[in-house]
N, C-alpha and C positions, 0 to 999 in steps of 0.2 A: 661212500662219502668221498674218499680220496679220488676215485676215478671220476666222479661227477665234477669235482673242482678242476681236475686236470683237463677235462674236456672243455672247460670254459676259460682258458687262460687269457684269450684275447679280450673277451668281454670284461673279465675281472681287471685286467691291466688298464683297459680303456677307462673303466669307471674310476679306478684309483688315480689314473693320470688326470682325468677331468677334475676330480675332487682336489688333487694337489694343485692344479692350476688355479682353481678357485681360491684356495688358501693363499697361494703365493702372489696372486694378483694378476697372473698371466691372462686368465679369463675371468673377468670380474662379473658381478651380477648384471651390470648394464649390458656387457657384451653378450652374456647368455640370453638376456631379454631380447636384444636386437636380433640374435640368431633365430629366435622363435617367433618374431613378429610376422604377421599379426596374431598368431596363436588362435585360440578358440573364442576370444572375445571380439564382438563386433566392433568395427571401426566406423565412427560417425564423421562424415565429411559435411561440414557446415557450409552451405552456399549462402553468402552474406547478402544476397539480393533475392527478390521473389522469383518464382518460376517464369520461364519464357525468355529471360535474358541470356547473355553470353556466359555469365558466371554459373548460372544454373546448368547450361548446356555442357560446359567444361566439367563441372562437378559430377554430372551424371555419366559422362564419358569415362572419367577417371574411375568412378565407382564400378562401372561395368567391367572395365579392363583389369583393374586391380583384383577384383573378385576372381576373374579367370586366371590371372597370372600367379596369384599367391595362394589361391584356395581359401582365402579368408572371406569374411562377410563385411561388405562395405555398404553403408546406408547414407543416403543424402538427406539432410535436414535443412530446409529453407528457413533462415532467420533474417528476413529483410528488414529494412528501416534504418533511418538516420544515416544514410549514405554508407551503409555496410557496417556501421560501428556497433549495432546491436548484436549481430551474429559474431563479430570479432570479439566483443566483450565476453560473450558466453564461452568462447574458446580460450580466452585468456584466463578464465576462472576454472577451466577443466583440469582434471588430473593430468600431470605431465608423464603419461605412460605410453604415449604414441597412439592412443586409440581415439583421439579427437583432434581434428585439424580443420582449418578453414581455407576455402578458395576465395581469395580477395581480388578486388579490382583496383583500378587506379585511384579511387577515392581513399584508399587506405593511407596513402601518403599525403593527402590533403586534410583529412579529418583532424590531425593534431593542431593545425592552425585555424580550423574552421569551427570546431565544436568545443565550447567552453566546458571545463570540468569533464573531459572525456573519461569514462570510468576505467580506463586502463592506460598504461604508458606504452605507446606504440613500439618503442625501442627496447624497453626493459621487461615488459610482461609477455613478450611473444618470442618464439623461436623461429627464425627464418628456416625454411626447409627446401623449397624448390621455386626457382624463377621459371615459370611455365613458358611465357612468351610475350611478345608485343604485337601491336597492330595499329595501323593508322585509323583515323576516324573519317567518316564521310558526312558532309553537309548536304542534306537532301531537301527536295520540295515535292509536294504532291503533284502528280501529272496534270491536274486541273489548274495548277497555279500559273499565272502569267509570267512568273520568273523562270527563265529558261537556263540561265547560267549564273556564275558567281558575280560577274560584272553587273548584271541586271539587279541582283540582290543588293549590291552596294549602292547602285544608283537609286533604288527605291528607298533605302534607308537614309541616304544623304538628302533626298528630296523632302522627306518627311521623317525626322528622327523619331524613334520609338514606335513607328507605324507597323513594323514587322515583328512578329513574335516567333521565337524559336524554342523548341523543346529539347531538354537534355534528360539524362537518367536521374538527375537530382542536383540540388544546390551543392556546389563544391566538387561536382564530378569534373573529370578532365575536359569533357565536352563543354560544360559551362565555363570553366576557366579559360579554355582555348578561345571561345567566342568573346569573352571579356578582353583578353589580350589582343585579339584581332581588332576588336572595336576600338580599343585604346590606340593601337598603332596606326590604324587607318582613319581615326577620328570619325567613327560612326557609332550610333546608339541604337540598339535594338532591345526588345523586351524579352526577358527570360521567363519560360514556363517550366518549372521543375516537376519531374515525375518521380515515382517511387520505384524506379528500375527500368530495365530495357524492355520488358514485356509490355507494361502500360504505355511507355513512350511509343513503341512500335504500333500498338493498337490505334492510338490517336493519329499517328502520322499516316497510317494506311487509310484511315477514314477521312483524312483531310481536316481533322479538328484542330491541328496545329500546322500552320503553313510551312514552317521550316523545322527540320529536326537534325540534330547532330548526335551521332552514336558511332560505336566502333564499326569498322568495315565488317567485322565478324557478325555483328547483329543485323546490319542493314543490307549487305551485299546480295543476299538471296532475293530480296524484294526489289532491289535495283535491277538485277538481272531478269526478273520476271516482269519488269515494266510497271510495277506497282508504285515505285518511287523514282524520282529523277535526281541523279547525283549532280551537284553543282561544283564540288571541290573535295579533295582529300587533304588531310593534314600531315601526311608523311612527306619527307623531303623529296622523295621520288614518287612518280606515278605508281599506283597500286595495280598489280596484275589482275586483281579481282574487279577492278573498275576501269576497264579498257576505254581509252579516249577521254577520261576525266582528268583534268589538270589539277595540280596541287595549288594550295593557297599561296605557296612561295612563287609559283609561276603566274599568279593572277593578282599581283600587287603588293605582296608582303615578302620580300626577298629574305631567304634564310629561315623562314618560320617552319617549325615542325613541332608536333605534339602527338604522343603515342599513348593509346590505351595499353594496359598491361595486366597480366594475371599472375598471381603467385600463391604459394601455399605456406601458411604459417600455423604453428602449433603453440600451445602454452609454453611459457618459459620453464626451464628446468628439465626438459626431456633430455635424457642422457645422450651424449654425442653419438655413441654407437647406434642408438635407435634412430636419431635424426638422419644419420648417414644411410642407414638401412631403408628408411622410408623414402628418402630422396632417390636412392638407387632404383627402387621399385617404380617410383613415379617416372623417373627419367627413362627407364626401360620402356614403359608404356608409351611415353610421348614419342619415342623413336620407332615404334612399330610402324611399318610402312602404311598400313590402313589408317591408323590414327593420325600420323603425320600428314598424309594426303588430305584427310577430312578437315583438319584444322587449317591447313594451307589454303584449301579451297574457300574457306570462310574468312580469309584475310589475316590469319595469325602467322607470325614468324616465330617458330619454336626456338626457344633458348635452352630449355632443360638445364639451366644453371643451378649450381649448388647453393648452400646456405650463405657462403661468403659473398657470392655474386649478387644474390637477392638483397642481402643486407646493404651492400654498397649502393646498388641501384635505388633502393627504397630511400636511403638517406639523401641521395642527390635529388630525388623527386620531392621530398619533404622541403628541402631548401628552395628549389625553384618555384614551386607552386605556392609555398607559404608566403613568398614575397608578393605574388599576385593577389592572394587573399588579403594580406595586410594593406597593400597599397590601394586596393579598391574597397576596403572596409566591408568585405563580404561576410555575412553572418549566416549561420544555419537557418534555413527557412526563408531566406531572402530571395 
């Protein structure tokens, strides 16, 4: 009995030390939980848009890589609709244990001003985790369209207001609001056709059912490079390397204009800080993997991999900027 205890002094002292740290508060329950995350419980990544769009692609890439890097089980669940607010609402109501989080898109910062009686408070009911990255948007036309560049698009709309329709991933999406702002600033009027995500928008754009489309470079660049769509302009302040030879909106009549798509990770409010920091660290590590970074860059994303504070600050600034556009133009959900 004595010899068996003496043979295990290190394990015994370690156990006593850990228990003492728990009691003293040096290692609290939250820190212990974070150390073990994700543990044996599956983690659900909610993609707040339908399959086929950039949010779905990013969600599945994260799930695949986090499964490999952590040894945990990560499952993607698509909960699209209402500009991403349905999926986000589900996450806001989830248990704050670090096993449910959402990948959101730029609509996240527009929904508070766009959707009446949003079933969650964007700033109070969610925990910012990781600012994934940003990317410019592309304004495209079908190759069969007589519109060859952005100037011809403006000329067509000026000659006959509302004669040209453009599609976006949904009412209140950044693409929609960017086109509204461009139209206001250049005194042109076009007709908006909202879709329920990037997948449906791309399907109709490739088929020529909607003459003009605006979506993230991430979403549309593969089709532009394949000659299936014609890029007329990009909304970044500088030309996008994934769209060689395509000028910016700022270079084609609207000096200083810029608008960026963005992707972020949010969980329910109340996740212990230690767990949030752990989740962010694992996601940031995945985003910095050379293969992942190269793949996202090739699709037009500039990786930020920013932490909770950076995401929170950016989100608040976007809410303020685009909320003004929504209010000034009296844009309503479903319009």
